[in-house]
Each structure stands twice: as C-alpha cells, then as structure tokens.
A tleap script that builds the chain and sets N, CA, C and O, in Angstrom:
source leaprc.protein.ff14SB
mol = sequence {
  NMET ALA LYS GLN THR ILE GLU PHE SER ASP
  THR PHE LEU LEU GLY LYS TRP ARG GLN VAL
  PRO GLY ALA PRO GLU GLY ILE SER GLU LYS
  ILE LEU SER PHE ASP PRO GLU THR GLY ASN
  LEU THR ARG LEU VAL ARG PHE ALA PRO GLY
  VAL LYS ILE PRO ASN VAL GLN ASN HIE ASP
  PHE CYS GLU GLU VAL TYR ILE MET GLU GLY
  TYR MET ILE ASP THR GLY LYS ASN ILE VAL
  ALA PRO GLU GLY TYR TYR ALA CYS ARG PRO
  VAL GLY MET ILE HIE GLY PRO TYR ASP ILE
  PRO VAL SER CYS LEU CYS PHE GLU SER ARG
  TYR GLN ASP PRO SER ARG PRO LEU ASN PRO
  ASP CYS SER LEU TYR THR MET LYS PRO CGLU
}
set mol.1.N position { -106.821 74.720 208.134 }
set mol.1.CA position { -107.567 73.792 207.764 }
set mol.1.C position { -106.142 74.225 206.269 }
set mol.1.O position { -105.383 75.178 206.094 }
set mol.2.N position { -106.372 73.126 205.625 }
set mol.2.CA position { -105.990 73.201 204.254 }
set mol.2.C position { -107.125 73.153 203.209 }
set mol.2.O position { -108.353 73.174 203.300 }
set mol.3.N position { -106.233 73.078 202.159 }
set mol.3.CA position { -107.206 72.579 200.221 }
set mol.3.C position { -107.666 71.091 200.931 }
set mol.3.O position { -107.101 70.089 201.370 }
set mol.4.N position { -108.878 71.536 200.780 }
set mol.4.CA position { -109.658 70.039 200.447 }
set mol.4.C position { -109.356 69.122 199.609 }
set mol.4.O position { -109.279 69.301 198.393 }
set mol.5.N position { -109.071 67.577 200.466 }
set mol.5.CA position { -109.004 66.612 199.504 }
set mol.5.C position { -109.909 66.625 197.971 }
set mol.5.O position { -110.568 67.544 197.484 }
set mol.6.N position { -109.769 65.872 197.687 }
set mol.6.CA position { -110.268 65.786 195.856 }
set mol.6.C position { -109.264 64.743 195.200 }
set mol.6.O position { -108.100 64.907 194.834 }
set mol.7.N position { -110.390 63.190 195.151 }
set mol.7.CA position { -109.644 62.910 194.097 }
set mol.7.C position { -110.263 62.713 192.838 }
set mol.7.O position { -111.406 62.954 192.451 }
set mol.8.N position { -108.590 61.890 191.896 }
set mol.8.CA position { -108.883 62.442 191.204 }
set mol.8.C position { -110.935 62.266 190.049 }
set mol.8.O position { -111.871 61.498 189.823 }
set mol.9.N position { -110.322 63.837 189.729 }
set mol.9.CA position { -112.143 64.147 188.988 }
set mol.9.C position { -112.235 64.713 188.091 }
set mol.9.O position { -111.268 65.387 187.735 }
set mol.10.N position { -113.169 64.703 187.488 }
set mol.10.CA position { -113.051 65.687 185.804 }
set mol.10.C position { -113.248 67.116 186.072 }
set mol.10.O position { -114.353 67.657 186.120 }
set mol.11.N position { -112.261 67.625 186.224 }
set mol.11.CA position { -112.570 69.366 186.564 }
set mol.11.C position { -114.017 69.922 185.790 }
set mol.11.O position { -114.581 70.942 186.185 }
set mol.12.N position { -114.576 69.034 184.532 }
set mol.12.CA position { -115.708 69.936 184.072 }
set mol.12.C position { -116.642 69.601 184.954 }
set mol.12.O position { -117.510 70.471 184.891 }
set mol.13.N position { -116.902 68.850 185.693 }
set mol.13.CA position { -117.934 68.636 186.668 }
set mol.13.C position { -117.856 69.424 188.110 }
set mol.13.O position { -118.811 69.772 188.803 }
set mol.14.N position { -115.716 69.707 188.504 }
set mol.14.CA position { -115.728 70.768 189.502 }
set mol.14.C position { -116.046 71.922 189.395 }
set mol.14.O position { -116.001 72.200 188.196 }
set mol.15.N position { -116.493 73.175 190.260 }
set mol.15.CA position { -116.830 73.879 190.551 }
set mol.15.C position { -117.526 74.918 188.841 }
set mol.15.O position { -117.312 74.189 187.873 }
set mol.16.N position { -117.848 75.556 188.627 }
set mol.16.CA position { -118.337 76.498 188.025 }
set mol.16.C position { -117.123 77.635 186.990 }
set mol.16.O position { -116.291 78.221 187.682 }
set mol.17.N position { -117.074 77.848 185.741 }
set mol.17.CA position { -116.743 78.999 185.462 }
set mol.17.C position { -117.459 80.283 185.077 }
set mol.17.O position { -118.505 80.393 184.437 }
set mol.18.N position { -116.401 81.584 185.785 }
set mol.18.CA position { -117.319 82.826 186.173 }
set mol.18.C position { -116.618 83.663 185.523 }
set mol.18.O position { -115.624 82.971 185.303 }
set mol.19.N position { -116.349 84.958 184.909 }
set mol.19.CA position { -116.054 85.679 184.841 }
set mol.19.C position { -115.140 86.652 185.994 }
set mol.19.O position { -115.522 87.507 186.793 }
set mol.20.N position { -113.814 86.118 185.692 }
set mol.20.CA position { -112.985 87.308 186.545 }
set mol.20.C position { -113.208 88.924 187.482 }
set mol.20.O position { -112.999 90.117 187.261 }
set mol.21.N position { -113.623 88.277 188.340 }
set mol.21.CA position { -113.757 89.667 189.279 }
set mol.21.C position { -112.528 90.343 188.783 }
set mol.21.O position { -111.403 89.871 188.942 }
set mol.22.N position { -112.833 91.693 188.053 }
set mol.22.CA position { -112.111 93.131 187.943 }
set mol.22.C position { -111.084 92.835 186.319 }
set mol.22.O position { -110.361 93.590 185.669 }
set mol.23.N position { -111.438 91.536 186.162 }
set mol.23.CA position { -110.617 91.760 185.078 }
set mol.23.C position { -111.214 92.070 183.889 }
set mol.23.O position { -112.337 92.572 183.910 }
set mol.24.N position { -110.445 91.778 182.473 }
set mol.24.CA position { -111.098 92.428 181.679 }
set mol.24.C position { -112.315 91.063 181.345 }
set mol.24.O position { -112.693 90.131 182.055 }
set mol.25.N position { -112.731 91.553 179.699 }
set mol.25.CA position { -114.429 90.998 179.629 }
set mol.25.C position { -113.185 89.875 179.197 }
set mol.25.O position { -111.966 90.017 179.096 }
set mol.26.N position { -114.194 88.567 178.973 }
set mol.26.CA position { -113.391 87.422 178.168 }
set mol.26.C position { -112.186 86.629 178.887 }
set mol.26.O position { -111.365 85.908 178.319 }
set mol.27.N position { -112.268 86.943 180.363 }
set mol.27.CA position { -111.296 86.232 180.877 }
set mol.27.C position { -112.287 85.455 182.617 }
set mol.27.O position { -112.733 85.833 183.701 }
set mol.28.N position { -112.155 84.409 181.908 }
set mol.28.CA position { -113.465 83.370 183.189 }
set mol.28.C position { -112.114 82.560 183.153 }
set mol.28.O position { -111.182 82.429 182.360 }
set mol.29.N position { -112.634 81.837 185.024 }
set mol.29.CA position { -111.404 80.750 185.525 }
set mol.29.C position { -112.801 80.048 186.677 }
set mol.29.O position { -113.640 80.605 187.385 }
set mol.30.N position { -112.462 78.506 186.366 }
set mol.30.CA position { -112.968 77.472 187.336 }
set mol.30.C position { -112.121 77.039 188.622 }
set mol.30.O position { -111.061 76.428 188.490 }
set mol.31.N position { -112.618 77.369 189.815 }
set mol.31.CA position { -111.616 77.181 190.685 }
set mol.31.C position { -111.909 75.802 191.333 }
set mol.31.O position { -112.951 75.341 191.800 }
set mol.32.N position { -110.946 75.409 191.239 }
set mol.32.CA position { -110.605 74.102 191.426 }
set mol.32.C position { -110.771 73.245 192.526 }
set mol.32.O position { -111.591 72.379 192.831 }
set mol.33.N position { -108.968 74.110 193.438 }
set mol.33.CA position { -109.755 74.503 195.291 }
set mol.33.C position { -109.523 75.292 195.911 }
set mol.33.O position { -108.763 75.996 195.247 }
set mol.34.N position { -109.699 75.822 197.059 }
set mol.34.CA position { -109.268 76.589 197.104 }
set mol.34.C position { -108.986 76.441 199.261 }
set mol.34.O position { -109.138 75.306 199.713 }
set mol.35.N position { -108.725 77.257 199.993 }
set mol.35.CA position { -107.917 76.869 201.497 }
set mol.35.C position { -107.915 78.578 201.637 }
set mol.35.O position { -107.035 79.412 201.425 }
set mol.36.N position { -109.781 78.716 202.244 }
set mol.36.CA position { -110.010 79.689 203.037 }
set mol.36.C position { -109.230 80.214 204.416 }
set mol.36.O position { -109.586 81.248 204.982 }
set mol.37.N position { -108.061 79.338 204.922 }
set mol.37.CA position { -107.632 79.810 206.200 }
set mol.37.C position { -105.620 80.775 205.376 }
set mol.37.O position { -104.896 81.560 205.989 }
set mol.38.N position { -105.451 80.313 204.174 }
set mol.38.CA position { -104.760 80.841 203.366 }
set mol.38.C position { -104.582 81.963 202.017 }
set mol.38.O position { -103.641 82.635 201.595 }
set mol.39.N position { -106.324 81.723 201.513 }
set mol.39.CA position { -106.552 82.192 200.152 }
set mol.39.C position { -105.954 81.422 199.392 }
set mol.39.O position { -106.073 81.410 198.167 }
set mol.40.N position { -104.964 80.412 200.324 }
set mol.40.CA position { -104.267 79.023 198.592 }
set mol.40.C position { -104.693 78.772 197.285 }
set mol.40.O position { -105.172 79.432 198.206 }
set mol.41.N position { -105.044 78.530 196.119 }
set mol.41.CA position { -106.264 78.334 195.568 }
set mol.41.C position { -104.930 77.911 194.159 }
set mol.41.O position { -103.826 78.312 193.790 }
set mol.42.N position { -105.927 76.894 193.797 }
set mol.42.CA position { -105.553 76.041 192.305 }
set mol.42.C position { -106.553 76.295 191.046 }
set mol.42.O position { -107.429 75.440 190.919 }
set mol.43.N position { -106.534 77.762 189.736 }
set mol.43.CA position { -107.543 77.145 189.574 }
set mol.43.C position { -107.606 76.734 187.519 }
set mol.43.O position { -106.778 75.842 187.333 }
set mol.44.N position { -108.231 77.091 186.283 }
set mol.44.CA position { -108.140 77.219 185.915 }
set mol.44.C position { -108.524 78.724 184.994 }
set mol.44.O position { -109.520 79.434 185.137 }
set mol.45.N position { -107.906 78.822 184.479 }
set mol.45.CA position { -108.396 80.274 183.629 }
set mol.45.C position { -108.221 80.459 182.044 }
set mol.45.O position { -107.238 80.324 181.315 }
set mol.46.N position { -109.621 80.836 181.779 }
set mol.46.CA position { -109.561 80.220 179.979 }
set mol.46.C position { -109.190 82.035 179.909 }
set mol.46.O position { -108.998 82.754 180.890 }
set mol.47.N position { -109.168 82.441 178.503 }
set mol.47.CA position { -108.842 83.274 177.954 }
set mol.47.C position { -109.705 83.770 176.309 }
set mol.47.O position { -109.339 83.302 175.231 }
set mol.48.N position { -110.701 84.635 176.430 }
set mol.48.CA position { -111.135 84.175 174.880 }
set mol.48.C position { -109.505 84.957 173.487 }
set mol.48.O position { -108.369 85.414 173.616 }
set mol.49.N position { -110.204 84.734 172.665 }
set mol.49.CA position { -109.284 85.644 171.046 }
set mol.49.C position { -109.733 86.788 171.511 }
set mol.49.O position { -110.809 87.278 171.854 }
set mol.50.N position { -107.985 87.256 171.383 }
set mol.50.CA position { -108.354 88.758 171.141 }
set mol.50.C position { -108.785 88.983 172.055 }
set mol.50.O position { -109.909 89.336 171.697 }
set mol.51.N position { -108.747 89.120 173.794 }
set mol.51.CA position { -108.118 89.929 175.173 }
set mol.51.C position { -107.360 90.021 175.535 }
set mol.51.O position { -107.011 89.037 176.188 }
set mol.52.N position { -106.609 90.924 175.510 }
set mol.52.CA position { -106.157 92.310 175.801 }
set mol.52.C position { -105.541 92.149 177.301 }
set mol.52.O position { -105.492 90.920 177.359 }
set mol.53.N position { -105.100 92.557 178.401 }
set mol.53.CA position { -104.463 92.736 179.857 }
set mol.53.C position { -103.697 93.762 179.629 }
set mol.53.O position { -102.516 93.566 179.913 }
set mol.54.N position { -103.893 94.538 179.316 }
set mol.54.CA position { -103.549 95.702 178.988 }
set mol.54.C position { -102.048 97.283 179.757 }
set mol.54.O position { -101.579 98.358 179.384 }
set mol.55.N position { -101.923 96.099 181.210 }
set mol.55.CA position { -101.510 96.829 182.688 }
set mol.55.C position { -100.293 95.891 182.680 }
set mol.55.O position { -100.273 94.779 182.153 }
set mol.56.N position { -99.711 96.233 183.055 }
set mol.56.CA position { -98.448 95.197 184.078 }
set mol.56.C position { -99.315 94.801 185.230 }
set mol.56.O position { -100.276 95.452 185.640 }
set mol.57.N position { -98.913 93.761 185.671 }
set mol.57.CA position { -99.113 92.772 186.594 }
set mol.57.C position { -98.413 92.849 187.661 }
set mol.57.O position { -97.249 92.664 187.304 }
set mol.58.N position { -98.452 93.024 188.818 }
set mol.58.CA position { -97.778 92.243 190.252 }
set mol.58.C position { -98.374 91.848 191.431 }
set mol.58.O position { -99.267 92.472 192.005 }
set mol.59.N position { -97.908 90.873 191.768 }
set mol.59.CA position { -98.961 90.325 192.811 }
set mol.59.C position { -98.831 90.574 194.218 }
set mol.59.O position { -97.970 91.435 194.401 }
set mol.60.N position { -99.532 90.012 195.670 }
set mol.60.CA position { -99.296 90.260 196.299 }
set mol.60.C position { -98.705 88.315 197.017 }
set mol.60.O position { -98.880 88.112 198.218 }
set mol.61.N position { -98.367 87.691 196.543 }
set mol.61.CA position { -99.047 86.488 196.290 }
set mol.61.C position { -98.014 85.662 195.209 }
set mol.61.O position { -97.818 86.193 194.116 }
set mol.62.N position { -97.310 84.269 195.542 }
set mol.62.CA position { -96.718 83.848 194.602 }
set mol.62.C position { -97.808 82.593 193.211 }
set mol.62.O position { -98.683 81.765 193.461 }
set mol.63.N position { -97.391 82.881 192.282 }
set mol.63.CA position { -98.193 82.252 190.954 }
set mol.63.C position { -97.353 81.100 190.114 }
set mol.63.O position { -96.151 81.056 189.852 }
set mol.64.N position { -98.040 80.510 189.904 }
set mol.64.CA position { -97.395 78.882 188.693 }
set mol.64.C position { -98.093 79.453 187.596 }
set mol.64.O position { -98.751 80.423 187.975 }
set mol.65.N position { -98.166 79.299 186.787 }
set mol.65.CA position { -98.836 79.215 185.773 }
set mol.65.C position { -98.265 78.262 184.382 }
set mol.65.O position { -97.613 78.754 183.462 }
set mol.66.N position { -98.734 76.583 184.486 }
set mol.66.CA position { -98.484 76.687 182.781 }
set mol.66.C position { -99.681 76.843 181.859 }
set mol.66.O position { -100.774 76.957 182.414 }
set mol.67.N position { -99.619 76.872 180.069 }
set mol.67.CA position { -100.130 77.055 179.291 }
set mol.67.C position { -100.807 75.384 178.671 }
set mol.67.O position { -100.204 74.469 178.109 }
set mol.68.N position { -102.301 75.509 179.074 }
set mol.68.CA position { -102.685 73.800 178.361 }
set mol.68.C position { -102.674 73.630 176.970 }
set mol.68.O position { -102.197 72.749 176.255 }
set mol.69.N position { -103.639 75.216 176.606 }
set mol.69.CA position { -103.990 75.297 174.997 }
set mol.69.C position { -103.616 76.744 174.853 }
set mol.69.O position { -103.641 77.563 175.771 }
set mol.70.N position { -103.116 77.078 173.074 }
set mol.70.CA position { -102.874 78.276 172.758 }
set mol.70.C position { -102.118 78.910 173.420 }
set mol.70.O position { -101.372 78.649 174.364 }
set mol.71.N position { -102.399 79.913 172.770 }
set mol.71.CA position { -100.802 80.263 173.882 }
set mol.71.C position { -101.338 82.372 174.185 }
set mol.71.O position { -102.373 83.037 174.134 }
set mol.72.N position { -100.475 82.516 174.359 }
set mol.72.CA position { -100.184 84.056 174.416 }
set mol.72.C position { -98.855 84.606 174.782 }
set mol.72.O position { -97.873 83.921 175.067 }
set mol.73.N position { -98.919 86.182 174.744 }
set mol.73.CA position { -97.602 87.597 174.721 }
set mol.73.C position { -97.759 88.093 175.344 }
set mol.73.O position { -98.861 88.611 175.527 }
set mol.74.N position { -96.515 88.294 176.250 }
set mol.74.CA position { -96.438 89.139 178.019 }
set mol.74.C position { -95.482 90.348 176.231 }
set mol.74.O position { -94.385 90.175 175.699 }
set mol.75.N position { -96.674 91.476 175.891 }
set mol.75.CA position { -95.317 92.267 175.232 }
set mol.75.C position { -94.655 93.054 176.393 }
set mol.75.O position { -94.072 94.122 176.202 }
set mol.76.N position { -94.717 92.756 177.007 }
set mol.76.CA position { -93.886 94.336 177.567 }
set mol.76.C position { -92.488 92.902 177.884 }
set mol.76.O position { -91.946 92.994 178.985 }
set mol.77.N position { -92.138 92.051 177.224 }
set mol.77.CA position { -90.276 91.056 177.783 }
set mol.77.C position { -90.652 90.948 176.156 }
set mol.77.O position { -90.112 91.589 175.254 }
set mol.78.N position { -91.525 90.146 176.051 }
set mol.78.CA position { -91.426 89.874 174.587 }
set mol.78.C position { -91.299 88.585 174.252 }
set mol.78.O position { -90.776 87.941 173.343 }
set mol.79.N position { -91.878 88.388 175.166 }
set mol.79.CA position { -92.270 86.708 175.448 }
set mol.79.C position { -93.648 86.117 174.452 }
set mol.79.O position { -94.741 86.639 174.232 }
set mol.80.N position { -92.963 84.616 173.915 }
set mol.80.CA position { -94.738 84.076 173.368 }
set mol.80.C position { -95.067 82.927 173.943 }
set mol.80.O position { -94.178 82.077 173.903 }
set mol.81.N position { -95.565 82.776 174.206 }
set mol.81.CA position { -95.324 81.715 175.921 }
set mol.81.C position { -96.939 81.044 174.703 }
set mol.81.O position { -98.134 81.335 174.662 }
set mol.82.N position { -96.209 80.259 174.066 }
set mol.82.CA position { -97.294 78.766 173.493 }
set mol.82.C position { -98.006 77.491 174.922 }
set mol.82.O position { -98.074 77.704 176.133 }
set mol.83.N position { -98.255 76.748 174.462 }
set mol.83.CA position { -98.718 75.068 174.857 }
set mol.83.C position { -97.219 74.978 175.150 }
set mol.83.O position { -96.233 75.376 174.530 }
set mol.84.N position { -97.498 73.820 177.182 }
set mol.84.CA position { -96.451 73.667 177.269 }
set mol.84.C position { -95.493 74.346 178.169 }
set mol.84.O position { -94.850 73.991 179.156 }
set mol.85.N position { -95.629 75.572 177.416 }
set mol.85.CA position { -95.011 77.006 179.078 }
set mol.85.C position { -95.485 76.569 180.410 }
set mol.85.O position { -96.235 75.650 180.738 }
set mol.86.N position { -94.989 77.273 180.943 }
set mol.86.CA position { -94.582 77.132 182.687 }
set mol.86.C position { -93.896 78.638 182.949 }
set mol.86.O position { -92.767 79.063 182.702 }
set mol.87.N position { -95.028 79.232 183.532 }
set mol.87.CA position { -94.112 80.542 184.549 }
set mol.87.C position { -93.560 79.887 186.167 }
set mol.87.O position { -93.415 78.728 186.558 }
set mol.88.N position { -93.418 80.793 186.624 }
set mol.88.CA position { -93.363 80.463 188.004 }
set mol.88.C position { -92.771 81.831 188.881 }
set mol.88.O position { -91.594 82.130 188.680 }
set mol.89.N position { -93.354 82.435 189.583 }
set mol.89.CA position { -93.846 83.784 189.718 }
set mol.89.C position { -93.515 84.535 191.076 }
set mol.89.O position { -94.489 85.143 191.519 }
set mol.90.N position { -92.168 84.644 191.963 }
set mol.90.CA position { -93.148 85.536 193.395 }
set mol.90.C position { -92.882 86.468 193.378 }
set mol.90.O position { -92.120 87.201 192.747 }
set mol.91.N position { -93.752 86.529 194.368 }
set mol.91.CA position { -94.104 87.574 195.305 }
set mol.91.C position { -93.532 89.403 194.465 }
set mol.91.O position { -92.334 89.634 194.299 }
set mol.92.N position { -94.327 90.161 194.173 }
set mol.92.CA position { -93.901 91.364 193.760 }
set mol.92.C position { -93.026 91.289 192.082 }
set mol.92.O position { -92.610 92.262 191.453 }
set mol.93.N position { -92.932 89.642 191.624 }
set mol.93.CA position { -92.587 89.755 190.164 }
set mol.93.C position { -93.350 90.559 189.239 }
set mol.93.O position { -94.557 90.397 189.053 }
set mol.94.N position { -92.506 91.592 188.550 }
set mol.94.CA position { -93.260 92.289 186.871 }
set mol.94.C position { -93.864 91.112 185.616 }
set mol.94.O position { -93.365 90.003 185.426 }
set mol.95.N position { -94.984 91.664 184.901 }
set mol.95.CA position { -95.554 90.717 183.862 }
set mol.95.C position { -96.732 91.200 183.495 }
set mol.95.O position { -97.777 91.597 184.011 }
set mol.96.N position { -95.997 90.965 181.888 }
set mol.96.CA position { -97.417 91.213 181.298 }
set mol.96.C position { -96.550 92.677 180.764 }
set mol.96.O position { -95.381 93.022 180.940 }
set mol.97.N position { -97.936 93.468 179.894 }
set mol.97.CA position { -99.286 93.564 179.096 }
set mol.97.C position { -98.637 92.258 178.589 }
set mol.97.O position { -97.455 91.921 178.517 }
set mol.98.N position { -100.255 91.373 178.124 }
set mol.98.CA position { -100.557 90.981 177.337 }
set mol.98.C position { -101.152 90.720 176.684 }
set mol.98.O position { -102.232 91.131 177.109 }
set mol.99.N position { -101.368 90.111 175.508 }
set mol.99.CA position { -101.939 90.136 174.384 }
set mol.99.C position { -102.298 88.210 174.095 }
set mol.99.O position { -101.585 87.251 173.798 }
set mol.100.N position { -103.781 88.398 174.382 }
set mol.100.CA position { -104.364 86.864 173.713 }
set mol.100.C position { -105.249 86.975 171.930 }
set mol.100.O position { -106.314 87.375 171.460 }
set mol.101.N position { -104.134 86.413 171.529 }
set mol.101.CA position { -104.393 86.526 169.983 }
set mol.101.C position { -105.848 85.542 169.824 }
set mol.101.O position { -106.951 85.980 169.496 }
set mol.102.N position { -105.480 83.953 170.188 }
set mol.102.CA position { -106.641 83.498 170.051 }
set mol.102.C position { -106.873 82.833 171.686 }
set mol.102.O position { -106.224 83.092 172.700 }
set mol.103.N position { -108.035 81.897 171.514 }
set mol.103.CA position { -107.827 81.673 173.023 }
set mol.103.C position { -107.044 80.482 174.103 }
set mol.103.O position { -106.865 79.360 173.630 }
set mol.104.N position { -106.741 80.667 175.069 }
set mol.104.CA position { -105.750 80.442 175.798 }
set mol.104.C position { -106.559 79.870 177.086 }
set mol.104.O position { -107.450 80.538 177.611 }
set mol.105.N position { -106.096 78.293 177.664 }
set mol.105.CA position { -106.751 77.628 178.927 }
set mol.105.C position { -105.227 77.609 179.805 }
set mol.105.O position { -104.289 76.828 179.639 }
set mol.106.N position { -105.286 78.205 180.318 }
set mol.106.CA position { -103.925 77.902 181.629 }
set mol.106.C position { -104.855 77.567 183.145 }
set mol.106.O position { -105.943 77.992 183.536 }
set mol.107.N position { -103.822 76.578 183.765 }
set mol.107.CA position { -103.414 75.795 184.661 }
set mol.107.C position { -102.434 76.678 185.579 }
set mol.107.O position { -101.303 77.054 185.272 }
set mol.108.N position { -103.445 77.035 187.328 }
set mol.108.CA position { -102.338 78.139 187.287 }
set mol.108.C position { -103.116 77.266 189.330 }
set mol.108.O position { -104.088 76.661 189.784 }
set mol.109.N position { -101.435 78.005 189.879 }
set mol.109.CA position { -101.421 78.056 191.152 }
set mol.109.C position { -100.935 79.306 191.705 }
set mol.109.O position { -99.908 79.968 191.553 }
set mol.110.N position { -102.094 79.433 192.458 }
set mol.110.CA position { -101.518 80.887 193.935 }
set mol.110.C position { -101.088 81.027 195.063 }
set mol.110.O position { -101.857 81.601 195.835 }
set mol.111.N position { -100.354 80.786 195.365 }
set mol.111.CA position { -100.021 80.484 196.834 }
set mol.111.C position { -99.410 81.772 197.359 }
set mol.111.O position { -99.044 82.574 196.501 }
set mol.112.N position { -99.173 82.230 199.178 }
set mol.112.CA position { -99.114 83.189 200.048 }
set mol.112.C position { -97.477 82.348 200.435 }
set mol.112.O position { -97.157 81.251 200.893 }
set mol.113.N position { -96.770 83.538 199.967 }
set mol.113.CA position { -95.203 82.608 199.988 }
set mol.113.C position { -94.788 82.130 200.864 }
set mol.113.O position { -94.584 82.926 201.781 }
set mol.114.N position { -94.414 80.656 201.160 }
set mol.114.CA position { -94.056 80.210 202.313 }
set mol.114.C position { -93.282 80.331 203.265 }
set mol.114.O position { -93.336 79.707 204.325 }
set mol.115.N position { -92.148 81.523 202.803 }
set mol.115.CA position { -90.771 81.488 203.158 }
set mol.115.C position { -91.342 83.264 204.064 }
set mol.115.O position { -90.487 84.052 204.466 }
set mol.116.N position { -92.735 83.518 204.194 }
set mol.116.CA position { -92.717 84.776 205.228 }
set mol.116.C position { -94.130 84.360 205.740 }
set mol.116.O position { -95.026 83.723 205.186 }
set mol.117.N position { -94.016 85.067 207.290 }
set mol.117.CA position { -95.131 84.722 207.474 }
set mol.117.C position { -96.838 84.799 207.074 }
set mol.117.O position { -96.832 85.750 206.293 }
set mol.118.N position { -98.042 84.413 207.153 }
set mol.118.CA position { -99.093 84.673 206.611 }
set mol.118.C position { -99.348 85.743 206.955 }
set mol.118.O position { -99.150 86.271 208.049 }
set mol.119.N position { -100.034 86.337 205.589 }
set mol.119.CA position { -100.280 87.862 205.209 }
set mol.119.C position { -102.265 88.159 205.146 }
set mol.119.O position { -102.928 88.286 204.117 }
set mol.120.N position { -102.831 88.199 206.720 }
set mol.120.CA position { -104.015 88.565 206.200 }
set mol.120.C position { -104.209 89.362 205.584 }
set mol.120.O position { -105.400 89.574 205.811 }
set mol.121.N position { -103.692 90.520 204.416 }
set mol.121.CA position { -104.574 91.102 204.123 }
set mol.121.C position { -103.643 90.749 202.571 }
set mol.121.O position { -102.973 91.503 201.865 }
set mol.122.N position { -103.802 90.003 202.507 }
set mol.122.CA position { -103.397 89.116 201.154 }
set mol.122.C position { -104.877 89.357 199.984 }
set mol.122.O position { -106.072 89.468 200.256 }
set mol.123.N position { -104.361 89.365 199.023 }
set mol.123.CA position { -105.886 89.985 197.782 }
set mol.123.C position { -105.575 88.520 197.810 }
set mol.123.O position { -105.126 88.866 198.903 }
set mol.124.N position { -105.385 87.372 197.721 }
set mol.124.CA position { -105.962 86.042 197.397 }
set mol.124.C position { -107.315 85.174 198.122 }
set mol.124.O position { -107.784 84.066 197.861 }
set mol.125.N position { -107.692 86.212 199.140 }
set mol.125.CA position { -108.717 85.851 199.991 }
set mol.125.C position { -109.633 86.459 199.213 }
set mol.125.O position { -110.711 86.030 198.802 }
set mol.126.N position { -109.100 87.509 199.047 }
set mol.126.CA position { -111.430 88.181 197.233 }
set mol.126.C position { -111.537 87.038 196.704 }
set mol.126.O position { -112.682 86.620 196.536 }
set mol.127.N position { -109.937 85.859 196.118 }
set mol.127.CA position { -110.697 85.216 195.071 }
set mol.127.C position { -111.328 83.836 195.341 }
set mol.127.O position { -111.408 82.904 194.541 }
set mol.128.N position { -111.972 83.896 197.234 }
set mol.128.CA position { -113.000 82.703 196.851 }
set mol.128.C position { -113.760 81.882 196.263 }
set mol.128.O position { -114.588 81.619 197.134 }
set mol.129.N position { -113.930 81.513 195.686 }
set mol.129.CA position { -115.245 80.890 194.686 }
set mol.129.C position { -116.766 80.742 196.136 }
set mol.129.O position { -117.077 80.583 197.317 }
set mol.130.N position { -117.355 81.060 194.113 }
set mol.130.CA position { -118.830 81.932 195.034 }
set mol.130.C position { -119.670 80.460 195.674 }
set mol.130.O position { -120.697 80.577 196.343 }
savepdb mol mol.pdb
quit
C-alpha cells in the first residue's frame, strides 16, 4: 500500500491538528498523508511562540523540512532558519536543540531511507493519524 491519492485539497479540511505525542507543549501537527505499510508521512508542524526543544535530535528515518512561516533557531549549530529555509536530513543526522521565539509553521516529509530494507521497528509507525 502506498500513501493515499489526494488531489489538490484545502489543508484546512484535511486531518485535524493535534499535540505532537511526546513533544513539548505547544508543538502541534496535522498529518496530511500517511502510509501504514512504511510509516512514511507528510505533515504540517506548528510551533507556538516561545517553544524550546532542549535536546539534540536524531531519527531512525529521513526528514525534509521547509519553513513556511516564522523561524526557528538551531542553538546547537547557531543557525537561524527563517521562512523559505529548507533542510534534508538523512537517518541519524544530529540537529537541535531549538528555540522558537515566534510562531513557526513547517511542511515536513518523513520517510524510511529508500536505500535500506524496510525497518519494521521504525518509529514512523508510531506517528499514524488518529
């Protein structure tokens, strides 16, 4: 099974915003597309003003992030990422911690590394929409 087919749609009507499970308060997501076979997903992520992600991050999946509104600061690498910035992170890439002084909205794609065998224990499977 692959991600579902979705023709151009109003993202305000797709899915519901929810607090990201296990994340600091003030980080919410709207999953736009999810593949239950691989765990691959596309989502919008919204950070409220003042959110801090205090820990260094790394994942067992690939991640692409595009900043749509606002900005975030990677305090570990001293990078300010404003609207229009993009990141493509392979499995295990270190990033963060983060400060979000003003609100920030990101478009994000998360997927298993296509050059590796499918990992049935990948944490992406825990992110399925409700």
